[in-house]
N, C-alpha and C positions, 0 to 999 in steps of 0.2 A: 158657489161651486167650490168644494174644497180641493186644494192640490193634493196629490198622492206623490209620495215621495220616489224619486227615480231610482230604478235598480242599476242605472250605469254607475261605474267607479268614479269617484271624484279624482279629477286629474289636474286642477289648476291650483294656483296660489300655494298654500302650505302643503297640499298633497301632490304638487308637481314633483317628479321625479327629478333629482339632482345627482351628480357624480361629486363625491368628495374629493378634496386636494389630497396629496400622499399624507400631508401632516394630518388633517382631519380623518383620513382613511385609517391611520394608526389607531384611531380610538373606536370609530363606528364601523370598520370595513370598508372594502373598496367598492362595493356593489353599488348600483343605482338604488337610492332610497328616496321616499317622500321627505320633505323638509321637516315635517312633524316627526318623523321616525329618527331623523339624524338628532334633532333636540331632545328627543327621550332618551336616546343612547348617550347622549353627551352627559345628561343629569344622571343616568345610570352610572357612568363613569366617575363622574363627580362624588356622588353618594359612596360608591364602592370603595373608593380611595380617600374617603373623609376629607375632601378639599374645600368644605365651605368652612369659613371662619367661625369658630364657636361662639365669638363674642358679638358677630353680626353675620347671621345666615345669608343675609343677601350678597355678602362678598364671598367671591370664588378665589381661593389660594391656587395658583398654577403649580403643577409639577412640570417636569421637563417637556412632557407631550404637550400640555396645554400652553406653555410659554410659546411654543412655535406657532400657535394659532392666534393667541392674545397679544404676542409681542411684548409682554409684560408680566410681572410677578402676581397680580391680582387685578380682577375686574368685578363689577357688581353683576348682578343676574340680568340687569337691564342692559348693560354694555355688551354682555356675551353674544346677543343675537346679531349685533352688528359685526363683531369680530368673526363669527361663524360664516356670516353671508359671504365674506371675501375668500371663503374656502370652499363654497358650493358653486359648481357649474351646471347650468341647464342642459 
């Protein structure tokens, strides 16, 4: 018997709504958003402001807003989620 996809909205894990910190809110807005949307908006911001290191696209060069979140001048894309997690409240 095949499972049919549920019509219920996804609400757990990466889809769980979070409240961004004031520092993160300066980038993604202050409304509650799913984690997936927060990460997408941060990437939009990074690309819009050309903050990827041209020599190593995996490195993100922080501007003033991102320094408040990362606590340093640059992070790898893999480190970024760890820093973002500290600025998300369930």
